[in-house]
Steps between C-alpha positions, in 0.01 A plus 500: 500500500356185348312543174244274330467511125152544358315688229289809474228363273279801430426859589192525722435864586640850463391598851805636682762356515395258223407135549613181329419132526795292618532125455742258669515128427560246777685169481179316406435731206216687672490865397423742783369841397471817705471875454798724570599865476713543190747727679569240769642244259627729223799727559562551126160627386438189288145444626238733358179483302683488164757233594510169316389239755603262646810665653750306709528646850631413846326539835665495842433187703571350842591132554319261732619147431725315257491136399605270217246328278624248248854647519370853441524777761162651587465821699177611665479880504251777556486844337475701820799738455309709244153399615433290191267203457225401738574554867632176649546326164815297441641380171717190442739588219810357336842646573544631144218751559683655795788745505666737744586866474629763738423614759501185711249433775538245778218281368715440189763316701551133574481386864878490531528850354236620748698335781811682378306827496391444861848399616668803344232725649528338844879538499467867402254543786737342753779727379272806519393435860842369608371156596792257515328177608683176427180293487347729237817509290521120507133476399575716199789268409270199540238645267762598241614137501153397380571666165728218391431213743457165325275201574779310669551773762145633526397321819811603691459859378129514581549401863823684569389840633284549811345828384375327185308256720360770730122485534297809418434580867836394643742743656825588330820374665605708799811626320280647225246640748777675693655639182175646365399635842822699503391661174146575615344258249175328595530129573180409318585694185849350461362151569236547228764631258727201566207261455415662164865492391505124557151432363583644156680172438378257766134577440489304175772238528270199533214591270401701198605864524273791413648837420290689754638295791867591471417847371290570810787396729741719303266796543488432876879527517484821298239659725715426802826639358323805353416615854871564540545666160612189312270414205496165325791459263398578142370207299720615212803365689363144482323464164752241380266243660134539399195308624382431144825314423508295821278583796762393756789630290834336425773762545855375458781568746622807311158663500446428870841651577406814306169525686676467836741781410214740425536808717 
């Protein structure tokens, strides 16, 4: 999970389970203070009434956007994983205040790593239900190609697969419809899953990307495959490419090959 460095600045109350004031500093130097349960942010019993404050701590966070300001990477995060901070508040912080530690969660991942998660999951699903559809296999190949496609080949890649251009309400090709019908899979549900599989990447190609967009599409794929006993692939398999380092991600050929081989 992603962690944001901050400080426990003082002990506030002994009421169970013990309460401390936490402060985090954003990129503009503004200090944000909130009250937190000591046990939530302290696994080592360092926070108590007799501790010498301030104490360096880390709180779990979730990314929203990433941008560069004056050559410095800025990540906008919230503190929702542990229920910290004010509800709905977001904090723009520098990269040096962020770290990662196991276990991984899908919101940690770059867009390309999320796409890899979805593709591995979708392939496992097709294997589980015995769906050998050429159009779906070629779509998977097309989306894997995105991992390393360059500017000079982007346009040709973008327009090269018909399922990637399928509108949200359009029917799947007849070959796919016949294949899924033979497996008793609903036409609407597979169409929605395919649309989400594509939208993880295509949904943000021509504008700023927000974490929730691709993450929501990934979760749609996972809900679909889970109906057939195939959960989303673990985020831990893809943490070599984190959102906080590059929101789109820049995996090299060797890393992409390793992702593709994940069983």
